[in-house]
C-alpha positions as CSV (number, residue, x, y, z in Angstrom):
1,M,-20.7,4.4,12.8
2,S,-19.3,0.8,11.4
3,Q,-15.7,1.1,10.0
4,F,-16.9,-1.8,7.7
5,E,-19.0,0.9,5.8
6,T,-18.1,2.0,2.5
7,P,-20.7,4.8,1.8
8,L,-19.2,6.5,-1.3
9,F,-17.9,3.4,-2.3
10,T,-21.0,1.7,-2.1
11,G,-23.1,4.6,-3.5
12,L,-21.2,4.7,-6.5
13,L,-21.9,0.8,-7.3
14,E,-25.8,1.4,-6.3
15,H,-25.9,4.5,-8.9
16,A,-23.6,2.5,-11.5
17,K,-25.8,-0.4,-11.5
18,K,-29.2,1.8,-12.3
19,N,-27.2,2.0,-15.7
20,P,-28.7,5.8,-16.0
21,I,-28.8,7.7,-19.5
22,Q,-25.8,10.2,-19.0
23,F,-26.2,13.6,-20.7
24,H,-23.2,15.0,-18.7
25,I,-19.4,14.8,-18.6
26,P,-17.1,12.9,-18.5
27,G,-17.8,12.4,-22.5
28,H,-16.5,8.8,-22.6
29,K,-20.4,8.0,-21.3
30,K,-19.5,4.8,-19.3
31,G,-16.8,3.6,-21.3
32,A,-18.7,4.0,-24.3
33,G,-16.5,6.7,-25.9
34,V,-13.4,5.4,-24.6
35,D,-10.4,4.4,-27.1
36,P,-11.2,0.4,-27.3
37,E,-7.8,-0.8,-26.3
38,F,-8.0,1.3,-23.4
39,R,-11.4,0.2,-22.3
40,N,-10.5,-3.6,-22.8
41,F,-7.3,-3.0,-20.5
42,I,-8.8,-0.6,-17.8
43,G,-12.5,-2.5,-18.0
44,D,-16.1,-1.3,-17.8
45,N,-16.7,-1.4,-13.8
46,A,-13.8,1.1,-13.5
47,L,-14.9,3.2,-16.2
48,S,-19.0,3.0,-15.0
49,I,-17.8,4.9,-11.9
50,D,-15.8,7.1,-13.6
51,L,-18.5,9.9,-12.8
52,I,-18.8,13.5,-11.7
53,N,-20.4,15.8,-9.0
54,I,-24.3,14.9,-10.1
55,G,-26.9,15.2,-7.4
56,P,-26.9,11.4,-6.0
57,L,-23.1,11.2,-5.9
58,D,-22.4,14.3,-3.5
59,D,-19.9,17.1,-4.2
60,L,-16.6,17.0,-2.4
61,H,-16.2,21.1,-2.4
62,S,-19.4,21.1,-0.5
63,P,-19.8,17.4,1.0
64,K,-23.3,16.5,2.6
65,G,-24.0,13.3,1.7
66,I,-21.6,10.1,1.0
67,I,-18.7,11.9,0.7
68,K,-19.6,13.3,3.9
69,R,-20.1,10.2,5.7
70,A,-17.1,9.0,4.2
71,Q,-15.0,11.7,5.5
72,E,-16.6,10.9,8.9
73,L,-15.7,7.6,8.9
74,A,-12.1,8.4,8.0
75,A,-12.0,11.2,10.8
76,E,-12.8,8.2,13.3
77,A,-10.3,5.6,11.9
78,F,-7.5,8.3,11.7
79,G,-8.4,9.7,15.8
80,A,-9.2,13.4,13.6
81,D,-12.1,15.7,14.5
82,H,-12.3,16.4,10.7
83,T,-10.9,14.6,7.5
84,F,-10.9,16.1,4.0
85,F,-10.5,13.9,1.1
86,S,-8.0,15.3,-1.6
87,V,-7.6,14.1,-5.0
88,Q,-4.8,16.8,-5.6
89,G,-2.0,14.2,-3.7
90,T,-0.8,15.1,-0.7
91,S,0.9,18.6,-2.3
92,G,-2.6,19.8,-2.6
93,A,-3.1,18.9,1.2
94,I,0.0,20.5,2.2
95,I,-0.3,23.9,0.4
96,T,-4.4,23.6,1.8
97,M,-2.4,23.6,5.0
98,I,0.1,26.3,5.0
99,M,-2.5,28.4,3.4
100,A,-4.7,28.0,6.2
101,V,-2.5,29.4,8.7
102,C,-0.4,31.9,7.3
103,G,-0.6,34.8,4.7
104,P,1.5,37.4,2.9
105,G,4.5,38.2,5.7
106,D,3.5,35.9,8.4
107,K,6.7,33.5,9.5
108,I,6.3,29.9,9.8
109,I,8.4,27.4,11.2
110,V,9.8,24.8,8.6
111,P,12.6,22.1,8.5
112,R,14.9,23.3,5.6
113,N,14.5,19.4,4.1
114,V,11.1,20.1,3.0
115,H,9.1,18.6,0.3
116,K,9.0,21.4,-3.0
117,S,5.0,21.7,-1.9
118,V,6.0,23.3,1.4
119,M,7.9,26.1,-0.2
120,S,5.4,26.1,-3.1
121,A,2.8,26.9,-0.8
122,I,5.4,29.6,1.1
123,V,5.5,31.3,-2.3
124,F,1.9,30.9,-3.0
125,S,1.1,32.6,0.5
126,G,3.8,35.0,0.6
127,A,4.9,33.7,3.9
128,V,8.6,34.0,5.3
129,P,10.2,30.8,6.1
130,I,11.9,30.3,9.5
131,F,14.3,27.6,8.7
132,I,15.3,25.0,11.4
133,H,18.3,22.8,10.2
134,P,17.9,19.3,10.3
135,E,20.2,17.0,11.8
136,I,22.1,15.3,9.1
137,D,23.4,11.7,8.7
138,K,27.4,12.0,7.3
139,N,27.5,7.8,7.3
140,L,24.2,7.8,4.9
141,G,24.7,11.4,3.4
142,I,20.2,12.6,4.2
143,S,18.8,14.6,6.4
144,H,16.7,13.4,9.5
145,G,14.2,15.3,11.4
146,I,14.5,18.6,13.5
147,T,15.0,18.3,17.4
148,T,13.0,19.7,20.1
149,D,15.8,21.8,21.5
150,A,15.9,23.4,17.9
151,V,11.8,24.4,17.7
152,E,12.0,25.2,21.1
153,K,14.9,27.8,19.9
154,A,12.9,28.9,17.4
155,L,9.8,29.7,19.0
156,E,11.7,31.4,21.5
157,Q,12.9,33.7,18.8
158,H,10.0,34.0,16.8
159,P,6.8,33.5,19.0
160,D,4.7,35.3,16.6
161,A,5.0,32.5,13.7
162,K,1.7,31.4,12.5
163,G,2.7,27.4,12.9
164,V,5.6,25.0,12.9
165,L,5.8,22.5,10.2
166,V,7.3,19.2,10.8
167,I,8.0,16.1,8.8
168,N,6.6,12.9,10.6
169,P,8.2,10.5,9.0
170,T,11.0,11.6,6.8
171,Y,10.7,9.9,3.7
172,F,13.7,7.3,4.8
173,G,11.1,6.3,7.7
174,V,12.7,8.7,10.5
175,A,10.5,10.4,13.0
176,A,11.3,13.0,15.8
177,D,9.5,13.0,19.0
178,L,6.6,14.7,17.6
179,K,4.3,14.6,21.0
180,K,7.0,16.9,23.1
181,I,7.0,19.7,19.4
182,V,3.6,20.0,19.8
183,E,3.7,20.1,23.7
184,V,6.2,23.2,23.3
185,A,4.3,25.0,19.8
186,H,0.9,24.5,21.8
187,S,2.5,26.6,24.9
188,Y,2.7,29.4,22.3
189,D,-0.4,28.8,20.9
190,I,1.0,28.1,17.5
191,P,-0.7,24.9,15.7
192,V,1.6,22.4,14.7
193,L,1.1,21.2,11.0
194,V,2.5,17.5,9.7
195,D,3.9,16.6,6.4
196,E,2.6,13.0,6.9
197,A,3.0,12.0,3.3
198,H,5.1,8.9,4.3
199,G,3.5,7.5,7.1
200,V,-0.4,6.7,6.7
201,H,0.2,3.6,8.3
202,I,1.7,4.5,11.5
203,N,-1.6,4.9,13.1
204,F,-2.6,1.5,12.9
205,H,0.4,-0.1,14.9
206,E,2.1,0.3,18.0
207,D,5.4,-0.8,16.8
208,L,5.9,2.4,14.4
209,P,6.1,5.9,15.4
210,L,2.9,7.9,16.9
211,S,1.0,9.6,14.0
212,A,0.2,12.7,13.9
213,M,-3.2,12.9,14.9
214,Q,-1.8,10.8,18.3
215,A,0.6,13.1,19.1
216,G,-2.2,15.9,19.3
217,A,-0.8,17.8,15.9
218,D,-3.2,20.3,14.4
219,M,-3.4,19.6,11.0
220,A,-2.0,16.4,8.9
221,A,-1.5,15.9,4.7
222,T,-1.2,12.1,4.8
223,S,-0.8,10.3,1.8
224,V,-3.3,7.3,1.5
225,H,-1.8,6.2,-2.0
226,K,1.6,6.0,-1.0
227,L,1.3,3.2,1.8
228,G,-2.3,2.8,2.6
229,G,-4.0,0.9,-0.5
230,S,-5.6,3.7,-2.2
231,M,-5.2,5.1,-5.9
232,T,-2.1,7.6,-7.0
233,Q,-2.9,11.3,-6.1
234,S,-5.2,10.1,-3.3
235,S,-4.8,11.7,-0.1
236,V,-6.2,13.2,3.1
237,L,-6.2,16.2,5.3
238,N,-6.7,15.5,8.8
239,V,-7.9,18.1,11.4
240,K,-8.1,18.7,15.0
241,E,-10.2,21.6,16.1
242,G,-9.1,24.2,18.6
243,L,-6.0,26.3,16.7
244,V,-7.3,26.1,13.2
245,S,-10.6,26.9,11.5
246,T,-11.8,23.6,10.0
247,N,-14.0,26.2,7.7
248,R,-10.7,28.2,6.5
249,V,-9.4,24.9,5.5
250,Q,-12.6,23.6,3.2
251,S,-12.6,26.9,1.6
252,I,-9.0,26.6,0.8
253,L,-8.8,23.3,0.2
254,S,-12.1,23.7,-2.7
255,M,-9.7,26.7,-3.9
256,L,-7.2,24.3,-4.7
257,T,-9.3,21.6,-6.1
258,T,-10.5,20.7,-9.2
259,T,-14.4,20.9,-10.0
260,S,-13.6,17.8,-11.6
261,T,-12.6,15.4,-8.9
262,S,-12.3,11.7,-9.8
263,Y,-14.9,9.5,-8.1
264,L,-12.0,6.7,-9.0
265,L,-9.6,8.2,-6.6
266,L,-12.6,8.9,-3.9
267,A,-13.9,5.7,-3.7
268,S,-10.3,4.0,-3.3
269,L,-10.3,6.4,-0.5
270,D,-13.3,5.1,1.0
271,V,-12.2,1.8,0.7
272,A,-8.6,1.9,1.8
273,R,-10.0,3.9,5.3
274,K,-12.0,0.4,5.7
275,Q,-9.1,-1.7,5.5
276,L,-7.1,0.4,7.2
277,A,-9.6,0.6,10.4
278,T,-10.5,-3.1,10.2
279,K,-7.2,-5.3,8.9
280,G,-4.5,-2.6,9.4
281,H,-2.7,-3.8,12.5
282,E,-2.9,-7.6,11.0
283,L,-1.6,-6.2,7.8
284,I,1.4,-3.9,9.3
285,D,2.3,-6.7,11.4
286,R,3.3,-9.0,8.7
287,A,4.7,-6.3,6.8
288,I,7.1,-5.1,9.7
289,K,7.4,-8.6,10.5
290,L,8.9,-9.4,6.6
291,A,11.1,-6.1,6.7
292,N,12.9,-7.4,9.9
293,E,13.4,-10.4,8.5
294,T,14.5,-8.8,5.1
295,R,17.0,-6.0,6.5
296,A,18.8,-9.1,8.7
297,K,19.3,-11.3,5.1
298,L,20.7,-8.0,3.8
299,N,23.0,-7.1,6.7
300,E,24.8,-10.6,5.7
301,I,25.7,-9.4,2.7
302,D,29.3,-8.2,2.0
303,L,29.8,-4.6,1.8
304,I,25.9,-3.7,2.2
305,H,24.3,-2.1,5.2
306,C,20.1,-2.0,5.6
307,V,19.7,0.0,8.7
308,G,18.1,-0.7,11.6
309,P,17.3,0.2,15.5
310,E,21.1,1.6,15.6
311,I,19.9,4.9,13.5
312,L,18.0,6.0,16.8
313,A,21.2,7.6,18.3
314,S,20.0,11.2,18.5
315,K,18.0,13.7,19.4
316,A,16.7,14.0,15.8
317,T,15.8,10.0,15.2
318,F,13.6,9.5,18.1
319,D,11.9,6.4,16.5
320,Y,12.0,5.2,12.8
321,D,9.5,2.9,10.3
322,P,10.9,-0.6,9.9
323,T,9.1,-0.9,7.0
324,K,11.6,1.4,5.0
325,L,14.6,-0.5,4.2
326,I,17.5,1.9,3.7
327,I,20.2,0.0,1.9
328,S,23.5,1.7,1.9
329,V,25.8,0.9,-1.2
330,H,28.4,3.0,-0.7
331,E,30.8,0.4,0.4
332,L,30.6,-1.5,-3.0
333,G,31.9,1.8,-4.4
334,I,29.0,2.7,-6.8
335,T,26.1,5.2,-6.3
336,G,22.7,4.5,-5.3
337,Y,21.5,5.5,-8.9
338,D,24.1,2.9,-10.2
339,A,22.3,0.2,-8.1
340,E,18.7,1.0,-9.2
341,K,19.9,0.9,-12.7
342,W,21.1,-2.3,-12.4
343,L,18.5,-3.8,-10.5
344,R,15.9,-2.4,-13.0
345,E,18.4,-4.1,-15.7
346,S,19.5,-7.1,-14.6
347,Y,16.1,-8.5,-12.0
348,Q,13.5,-6.4,-13.0
349,I,13.7,-4.8,-9.6
350,E,12.3,-1.3,-9.1
351,V,13.1,0.9,-5.9
352,E,11.6,3.8,-4.3
353,L,14.4,5.8,-4.9
354,S,17.9,5.6,-5.2
355,D,20.8,8.6,-4.4
356,L,24.3,9.1,-4.2
357,Y,25.0,6.8,-1.9
358,N,21.8,4.4,-0.8
359,I,18.5,2.8,-2.4
360,L,15.2,2.9,-0.3
361,C,12.9,0.2,-0.5
362,L,9.3,-0.3,0.7
363,I,7.5,-2.9,2.4
364,T,3.9,-3.1,2.1
365,P,1.1,-5.3,3.0
366,G,1.3,-6.0,-0.9
367,D,4.7,-7.9,-0.5
368,T,5.3,-11.4,0.3
369,E,8.3,-13.2,0.7
370,N,9.0,-13.8,-3.0
371,E,9.3,-10.1,-3.9
372,A,11.7,-9.6,-0.1
373,N,13.9,-12.5,-1.5
374,A,14.3,-11.7,-4.9
375,L,15.8,-8.2,-3.9
376,V,17.8,-10.3,-1.5
377,E,19.3,-12.8,-4.0
378,A,19.8,-9.6,-6.6
379,L,22.0,-7.7,-4.0
380,K,23.7,-10.9,-3.2
381,T,24.5,-10.9,-6.8
382,L,25.7,-7.1,-7.0
383,S,28.1,-7.3,-4.1
384,E,29.5,-10.5,-5.8
385,Q,30.3,-8.6,-9.0
386,C,31.1,-5.3,-7.5
387,K,33.9,-7.4,-5.4
388,A,34.9,-9.4,-8.3
389,N,35.3,-5.9,-10.2
390,E,33.0,-7.3,-12.4
391,L,31.2,-3.8,-12.5
392,P,32.6,-0.5,-13.2
393,T,32.8,1.1,-9.4
394,G,34.4,4.4,-8.3
395,T,36.1,4.9,-5.4
396,K,34.7,5.4,-1.8
397,E,34.9,9.1,-1.4
398,E,33.8,10.8,1.7
399,V,30.2,11.3,1.8
400,L,29.5,14.6,0.3
401,L,26.0,16.5,1.8
402,P,26.6,20.2,1.5
403,D,26.1,23.1,3.8
404,I,21.9,24.3,3.6
405,P,22.4,28.0,1.3
406,L,21.8,31.3,3.3
407,L,18.1,32.7,2.6
408,A,18.5,36.1,1.2
409,L,14.7,37.0,-0.1
410,T,11.8,35.5,1.0
411,P,11.0,32.9,-2.0
412,R,7.5,34.8,-2.9
413,D,10.0,38.0,-3.1
414,A,12.7,35.9,-5.4
415,F,10.5,34.0,-7.4
416,Y,8.3,37.7,-8.3
417,S,11.7,39.4,-8.9
418,E,13.1,40.9,-12.0
419,T,15.3,38.1,-13.2
420,E,18.3,37.1,-15.5
421,V,19.7,33.9,-17.1
422,V,23.5,33.3,-16.1
423,P,26.2,30.5,-16.9
424,F,25.6,27.6,-14.1
425,E,29.4,28.1,-13.7
426,E,29.5,32.2,-13.2
427,S,26.4,31.4,-10.8
428,A,28.0,31.3,-7.6
429,G,27.1,34.2,-4.8
430,R,24.0,35.4,-6.8
431,I,20.8,34.7,-5.8
432,I,18.8,32.2,-7.4
433,A,15.1,32.5,-8.6
434,E,13.8,28.9,-9.3
435,F,13.8,25.7,-7.7
436,I,16.7,22.9,-8.1
437,M,15.8,19.5,-6.1
438,V,16.5,15.8,-6.7
439,Y,13.0,14.2,-7.2
440,P,12.6,11.6,-5.6
441,P,12.8,12.7,-2.4
442,G,12.1,16.2,-4.1
443,I,13.8,18.2,-1.7
444,P,15.2,21.1,-2.8
445,I,19.0,22.1,-3.1
446,F,18.2,25.5,-3.9
447,I,15.0,27.3,-3.4
448,P,13.9,30.8,-4.8
449,G,15.8,33.5,-2.9
450,E,19.0,31.3,-1.7
451,I,22.5,32.6,-2.3
452,I,23.9,30.1,-4.9
453,T,27.4,28.4,-3.3
454,E,30.0,26.6,-5.1
455,E,29.7,23.5,-2.8
456,N,26.0,23.1,-3.9
457,L,26.9,23.6,-7.3
458,L,29.4,20.9,-7.3
459,Y,26.4,18.6,-4.8
460,I,24.3,19.1,-8.0
461,K,27.0,18.3,-10.7
462,T,27.9,15.4,-8.7
463,N,24.0,14.1,-8.8
464,L,24.1,14.9,-12.8
465,E,27.0,13.0,-13.0
466,A,25.8,9.8,-11.3
467,G,22.5,9.9,-13.5
468,L,20.0,11.2,-10.7
469,P,17.2,13.3,-11.7
470,V,18.0,16.9,-11.0
471,Q,14.9,18.6,-11.5
472,G,12.7,22.0,-11.4
473,P,15.0,25.3,-13.4
474,E,14.0,26.2,-16.4
475,D,16.7,25.1,-18.4
476,P,17.0,21.0,-18.2
477,T,20.2,20.8,-19.1
478,L,21.2,23.0,-16.1
479,R,23.7,24.8,-18.4
480,H,22.3,27.8,-17.3
481,L,20.3,29.0,-13.8
482,R,18.0,31.9,-13.5
483,V,18.9,34.7,-10.7
484,I,17.5,38.1,-9.8
485,K,18.9,40.6,-11.6
486,E,21.8,42.9,-10.6
487,H,20.8,46.2,-11.2
488,R,24.5,48.1,-11.2
489,A,25.3,51.9,-10.4
490,I,25.0,54.1,-13.4
491,K,28.5,55.7,-14.0
């Protein structure tokens, strides 16, 4: 196979060139039925390949032609035995991974700082999460990865677990010693599932952390759209044979996937794979150099700190991705959200995420010195305005990151229990029945089944007051929370 091939994209182009008369969906019929303003913006080329799984174009649910060929090329590029394309994003791939190895009552070892899709999968499957507490970075107010020691301890206590899930790397670019974790899990014949949403590029450059497939993991849900150049919502699920049934993976992924799969998304995966495989090293090398140069410039600005190799000072921070710029604005006396809003309003700069203490900016092959220098100049101005008290600043309070709540019920039992709604201020001590998270990054503050604490309620209020996007509860105002109903004794 040649990684310069694009069987799926090429097949779509060849089909479109024939200009067939279409008596099938989509109803816009090559754009003729689309609103003219939208058609003019999107263009006829894109609309001509917005097709469905007709005979010549193969079928994602049972690939035998151009999709099968494209997935085989992707498997070769990522070092997997099998690669499955996902048009349900990485969330769909993550849910597939977990449901492929876990059923009702089965244990799965997971870090507590997982994405909401992991907890959704646990609710769907009925699995019982065995939480490993991630290491907390008290300087930045963020969670890192899990240690090999913690995984060994969890496996010693739960050798009957059906899987170990690892985030590699985290949203902030920090990686655990994945190869060692895989070795430990495999000594128990337990598969390792990897949330690789933020690491599609790491497989293609030696100066980045090991990818899941390089480390010997069994499955990895990998966002190609986030950092690999494909269209939003397109991802891959990479699988190694042995401890996982690829037939079961295909079956579950099909259950979770729309039958109206987007060929625009699928084609973008095909061409993104080609670019990563043939030019990835060169493109990523340039991104790493630009990120390191930008980091150095940012660290010359007063009261701003952009994290670098010094983060590798613990067992949970085994490696890191330098293309992720973690920029702490805590010393400025403002929140990350304040900085995000100021950058948007003053410089038309959008960041990946903000939290109470930091902003996160991503440097990819799509960036140049122009964009990087604009960020540096903007943050210089922000620093100067904060020092001159031209911007309202708060006090530099101690970094707040509350303890992880205790799990009293399995997430599935809590989600399907009889519930009631109580005022937010009166909910401490109750068992929550819904998710609450800040998105991005989508890591739950509460998951169904956990005991609500005053400390975590304060953390939610602090995020709300800072303007951060707290999501999940039925009541978007968070005046009320849904909790497990208490049945009092009959007097």
